[in-house]
C-alpha positions as CSV (number, residue, x, y, z in Angstrom):
1,M,3.2,-16.7,-11.5
2,K,4.4,-13.9,-13.6
3,L,5.3,-10.3,-13.0
4,T,2.8,-8.2,-15.0
5,G,5.0,-5.3,-15.9
6,I,6.7,-2.3,-14.4
7,H,5.1,-0.9,-11.3
8,H,7.1,2.5,-10.9
9,V,10.4,3.9,-11.5
10,T,12.2,6.0,-8.9
11,A,14.7,8.7,-9.7
12,I,16.6,11.3,-7.7
13,T,16.1,15.2,-7.8
14,G,17.9,17.9,-6.0
15,Q,15.3,20.5,-7.0
16,A,11.9,19.5,-5.8
17,P,10.1,22.7,-6.8
18,E,11.6,22.7,-10.2
19,N,11.0,18.9,-10.6
20,V,7.2,19.5,-9.7
21,A,7.0,22.2,-12.4
22,F,8.7,20.1,-15.2
23,Y,6.8,16.9,-14.6
24,T,3.2,18.5,-14.2
25,K,3.5,21.5,-16.3
26,I,5.8,20.4,-19.2
27,L,5.1,16.6,-19.3
28,G,1.4,17.1,-18.0
29,M,1.6,14.3,-15.4
30,R,-0.5,14.4,-12.2
31,L,1.2,14.7,-8.8
32,V,-0.7,11.9,-7.2
33,K,1.2,11.7,-4.0
34,K,3.4,14.2,-2.1
35,T,4.9,12.4,0.8
36,V,8.4,11.6,2.2
37,N,11.0,9.0,1.9
38,Q,10.2,6.6,4.6
39,D,13.8,5.7,5.1
40,D,14.7,9.5,5.2
41,V,11.8,11.6,6.3
42,S,13.7,14.9,5.6
43,A,13.3,14.2,2.0
44,Y,10.2,14.5,-0.1
45,H,9.0,11.4,-2.1
46,L,7.1,12.7,-5.2
47,F,4.9,10.4,-7.4
48,Y,3.7,11.5,-10.9
49,A,1.3,9.4,-12.7
50,D,-1.9,9.2,-14.8
51,A,-5.2,10.5,-13.4
52,A,-5.6,7.7,-10.8
53,G,-2.1,6.9,-10.0
54,N,-2.5,3.4,-11.4
55,P,0.4,1.0,-11.1
56,G,2.4,1.2,-14.2
57,T,2.1,5.0,-14.7
58,D,4.3,6.2,-11.7
59,V,7.6,8.0,-12.1
60,T,8.6,8.9,-8.6
61,F,11.4,10.9,-7.1
62,F,13.5,11.2,-4.1
63,D,14.6,14.8,-3.2
64,W,18.2,14.7,-2.2
65,P,19.8,18.1,-3.1
66,H,23.2,17.3,-1.5
67,V,24.0,14.2,-3.5
68,V,26.3,14.4,-6.5
69,K,25.3,14.8,-10.1
70,N,24.4,11.5,-11.7
71,R,26.6,9.9,-14.3
72,N,25.2,6.9,-16.3
73,G,27.3,4.0,-17.2
74,A,27.8,0.4,-16.4
75,G,25.5,-0.6,-13.4
76,S,22.8,2.0,-14.2
77,I,19.2,2.4,-15.1
78,A,20.0,4.9,-17.7
79,R,16.7,5.9,-19.2
80,I,13.0,6.0,-18.5
81,A,10.8,5.6,-21.5
82,L,7.2,7.0,-21.3
83,R,4.2,5.9,-23.3
84,V,2.0,8.2,-25.7
85,P,-0.7,6.8,-27.9
86,S,0.4,7.4,-31.5
87,R,2.9,8.8,-33.9
88,E,0.7,11.8,-34.2
89,A,1.1,12.3,-30.4
90,L,4.9,12.4,-31.0
91,D,4.5,14.9,-33.6
92,W,2.7,17.1,-31.0
93,W,5.2,16.5,-28.4
94,S,8.0,17.6,-30.9
95,D,6.2,20.9,-31.3
96,W,5.4,21.3,-27.6
97,F,9.1,20.8,-26.7
98,A,10.2,23.3,-29.3
99,E,7.9,25.8,-27.9
100,K,9.0,25.0,-24.2
101,G,12.7,25.0,-25.1
102,I,13.2,21.4,-24.3
103,E,16.2,20.2,-26.3
104,N,15.6,17.1,-28.4
105,Q,16.3,15.6,-32.1
106,G,12.7,15.2,-33.1
107,V,11.0,11.9,-33.8
108,V,13.5,9.0,-34.5
109,E,13.2,5.4,-35.1
110,E,14.8,2.8,-32.8
111,G,14.2,-0.9,-32.4
112,G,11.1,-0.6,-34.5
113,Q,9.6,2.2,-32.6
114,A,9.0,5.8,-33.0
115,K,10.6,7.8,-30.0
116,I,11.7,11.3,-28.9
117,F,14.7,11.4,-26.7
118,F,15.1,14.3,-24.2
119,S,16.2,15.0,-20.5
120,D,14.6,16.8,-17.7
121,P,16.4,20.0,-16.3
122,E,18.7,17.8,-14.0
123,G,19.7,15.6,-16.9
124,Q,17.5,12.7,-16.2
125,E,17.4,10.8,-19.5
126,L,13.9,10.2,-20.8
127,A,12.1,9.2,-23.9
128,L,8.6,9.3,-25.3
129,V,7.5,6.2,-27.2
130,N,4.7,5.5,-29.5
131,D,2.7,2.6,-27.8
132,Q,0.5,2.3,-30.9
133,G,-2.8,2.5,-29.0
134,V,-2.2,-0.3,-26.6
135,P,-4.5,0.4,-23.6
136,G,-2.6,2.2,-20.9
137,G,-3.1,4.7,-18.1
138,I,-5.7,7.7,-18.5
139,P,-4.0,11.1,-18.8
140,W,-5.3,13.7,-16.2
141,D,-7.9,15.9,-17.6
142,R,-6.7,19.0,-15.8
143,S,-3.2,18.7,-17.4
144,P,-1.8,21.4,-19.7
145,V,-1.2,18.5,-22.1
146,P,-4.3,17.6,-24.1
147,A,-5.5,14.2,-22.9
148,E,-5.4,12.6,-26.5
149,V,-1.7,13.1,-26.6
150,G,-0.9,12.7,-23.0
151,I,1.5,10.5,-21.4
152,R,-0.2,7.2,-20.5
153,G,2.4,5.5,-18.2
154,I,5.8,3.9,-18.3
155,D,6.9,2.1,-21.5
156,S,10.3,0.7,-20.5
157,V,13.6,1.2,-18.7
158,L,17.0,1.0,-20.4
159,L,19.7,-0.7,-18.4
160,Q,23.4,-0.4,-18.9
161,V,25.8,-3.4,-18.0
162,I,29.1,-4.6,-19.1
163,D,28.3,-8.3,-19.2
164,L,24.8,-9.2,-20.5
165,N,24.8,-12.9,-19.6
166,P,24.5,-12.7,-15.8
167,L,21.7,-10.1,-15.9
168,A,20.0,-12.1,-18.7
169,R,20.1,-15.2,-16.5
170,V,18.3,-13.4,-13.6
171,L,15.8,-11.9,-15.8
172,T,14.9,-15.2,-17.6
173,Q,15.5,-17.9,-15.1
174,V,14.5,-16.2,-12.0
175,M,12.1,-13.5,-12.9
176,G,10.3,-15.1,-15.9
177,F,11.2,-12.7,-18.6
178,H,11.9,-13.7,-22.2
179,Q,14.0,-12.2,-24.9
180,V,11.9,-10.4,-27.6
181,N,14.1,-8.2,-29.6
182,E,17.5,-6.8,-30.4
183,Y,18.6,-3.7,-32.0
184,Q,21.2,-0.9,-32.5
185,A,21.1,2.2,-30.2
186,A,19.9,5.2,-32.2
187,S,22.6,7.3,-30.3
188,D,25.4,5.0,-31.2
189,P,25.2,2.0,-33.6
190,K,28.1,0.3,-31.8
191,H,25.8,-0.3,-28.9
192,Q,23.6,-3.3,-29.2
193,V,20.4,-3.3,-27.0
194,V,18.4,-6.5,-26.1
195,T,14.9,-6.4,-25.2
196,F,13.2,-8.6,-22.5
197,A,9.6,-8.8,-21.8
198,T,7.4,-10.1,-18.8
199,G,3.7,-10.9,-18.8
200,T,2.1,-10.4,-22.0
201,G,5.0,-8.0,-23.1
202,G,4.6,-4.8,-24.9
203,P,4.4,-1.3,-23.5
204,G,4.8,-1.1,-19.8
205,A,6.4,-4.6,-19.7
206,E,9.9,-4.4,-21.1
207,V,13.5,-4.0,-19.9
208,H,15.9,-3.0,-22.6
209,V,19.6,-3.9,-21.8
210,D,22.6,-2.1,-23.5
211,S,25.7,-4.2,-22.8
212,G,29.4,-3.8,-23.4
213,P,32.6,-2.3,-22.2
214,H,31.1,1.2,-21.3
215,E,33.6,3.9,-20.7
216,V,32.6,4.6,-17.0
217,L,30.9,2.9,-14.1
218,N,27.6,4.4,-13.0
219,R,27.7,7.2,-10.3
220,L,24.1,7.4,-8.9
221,G,23.0,11.0,-8.1
222,R,20.8,13.8,-9.1
223,G,19.4,13.3,-12.5
224,G,19.6,9.4,-12.2
225,V,17.5,6.5,-11.4
226,H,17.5,4.8,-8.1
227,H,15.4,1.7,-8.8
228,V,12.9,0.1,-11.0
229,A,9.8,-1.8,-9.4
230,F,7.9,-4.5,-11.1
231,R,4.3,-5.5,-10.6
232,T,2.7,-8.2,-8.6
233,P,-0.9,-8.4,-8.0
234,D,-1.0,-9.2,-4.2
235,D,0.7,-10.1,-0.9
236,V,0.7,-14.0,-1.6
237,E,2.5,-13.7,-5.0
238,Q,4.8,-11.3,-3.5
239,L,5.9,-13.7,-0.8
240,A,6.3,-16.4,-3.6
241,W,8.5,-14.2,-5.4
242,R,10.7,-13.4,-2.3
243,E,11.1,-17.2,-1.7
244,R,12.1,-17.6,-5.4
245,I,14.6,-14.8,-5.5
246,A,16.2,-15.9,-2.2
247,G,16.3,-19.5,-3.5
248,A,18.2,-18.3,-6.6
249,G,21.0,-17.0,-4.2
250,L,20.2,-13.3,-4.5
251,E,19.9,-11.3,-1.1
252,V,16.4,-10.0,-0.8
253,T,14.8,-7.7,1.8
254,P,11.9,-8.8,4.0
255,V,8.5,-7.4,2.7
256,I,8.3,-3.7,3.6
257,D,5.0,-2.1,4.1
258,R,5.0,1.2,2.2
259,Y,1.3,1.9,3.1
260,Y,0.3,2.5,-0.7
261,F,1.8,-0.8,-1.6
262,K,4.2,-3.4,-0.3
263,S,7.6,-4.0,-1.4
264,I,10.8,-6.3,-1.7
265,Y,14.1,-5.2,-3.0
266,F,17.1,-7.0,-4.4
267,R,20.2,-6.3,-6.4
268,V,20.9,-7.9,-9.7
269,P,24.2,-8.3,-11.4
270,E,26.3,-5.1,-11.7
271,G,24.5,-3.7,-8.7
272,I,21.2,-2.5,-10.2
273,L,18.4,-2.3,-7.6
274,F,15.2,-4.0,-8.4
275,E,11.8,-4.0,-6.5
276,I,8.8,-6.0,-6.7
277,A,5.7,-4.2,-5.5
278,T,2.0,-5.1,-5.0
279,D,-0.7,-3.3,-7.1
280,G,-2.7,-2.2,-4.0
281,P,-3.8,-0.6,-1.9
282,G,-3.1,2.4,-4.0
283,F,-2.7,6.0,-3.5
284,H,-6.5,6.6,-2.7
285,A,-5.9,4.8,0.7
286,D,-5.5,8.2,2.4
287,E,-6.8,10.8,0.0
288,D,-9.8,11.2,-2.2
289,I,-9.1,10.6,-5.9
290,N,-10.2,14.0,-6.7
291,H,-7.6,15.6,-4.2
292,L,-4.5,13.5,-4.8
293,G,-1.2,15.1,-4.1
294,E,-2.6,18.4,-2.7
295,R,-1.2,18.1,0.8
296,L,1.6,16.3,2.4
297,A,0.4,12.8,3.0
298,L,2.0,10.6,5.7
299,P,1.3,7.0,6.4
300,P,-0.1,6.3,9.9
301,F,3.1,5.4,11.4
302,L,4.6,8.8,10.5
303,E,1.5,10.8,11.1
304,P,2.3,11.5,14.9
305,H,5.6,13.2,13.5
306,R,3.8,15.5,11.0
307,D,4.8,18.9,12.6
308,Q,8.6,17.8,12.8
309,I,8.6,16.4,9.3
310,E,6.9,19.4,7.7
311,S,9.3,21.8,9.5
312,Q,12.2,20.2,7.6
313,L,10.5,20.5,4.1
314,I,10.6,23.3,1.7
315,P,7.3,24.6,0.2
316,L,6.3,23.2,-3.3
317,P,4.5,24.9,-6.1
318,T,0.9,24.1,-6.9
319,A,0.9,21.3,-9.3
320,G,-2.4,21.7,-11.0
């Protein structure tokens, strides 16, 4: 029983229209699902992914305009790294960002990988990483970004903690990760980053942990990451993971049916929120694959409340 990689990463926006414009028109991802937060139906839940919304390619956002601005620090998921297929693709992105006014320092080397560090308009920390052609998601062919250099999914996440050891024990002894690398952060050589991998490892299956006495504690808000979800293939393995996590003394939720996948949630040391999500049924459960994200999609248990829900939501721009 192994987690096969990262399923999705969920962050927070306070500017849903601008968020759609950035992730679809600047990053060229496809808006594959426009729905609502099932625990707060007054807020959008937006999913950006590859052409088909495959697990491992989804970056999602809760739209909470009234929360504070995020401050990364100890206890945070500080950065989302996204995959592109080559060093030449990174060079293309460097030029594209310059054209679009997206601040970055160009291509840098960190931990044996070529990367570009940048942020979205709300300060969400992001990176593009050369995945060296390892098979990934399929970029959308209606994107403004050429498919041959397009984003192919999630590469990894960067966590920040004060003490590495408790988190490392959960990752390795409970969740089946193994340590694969250690390197100095490009932004500050005093920060040592340890890489853990799950499944077969590599792009889409890594967690990077920056540990040490960070100056501040995390304050989650707009421009920050709410949680990271890991992949399991089906309901049976998810239940086995729930039993394993509970047996390790971690508090874990019951299985929650999100309609597009099923989820369990638990917090790891220093309060970071993890999820384990099933690969299916997928985003085509209620929409034709050619028309994903074009209208507000509601799971069956929310459909009777559509008029009330839609009345609370602001219109969003066309994503295509």
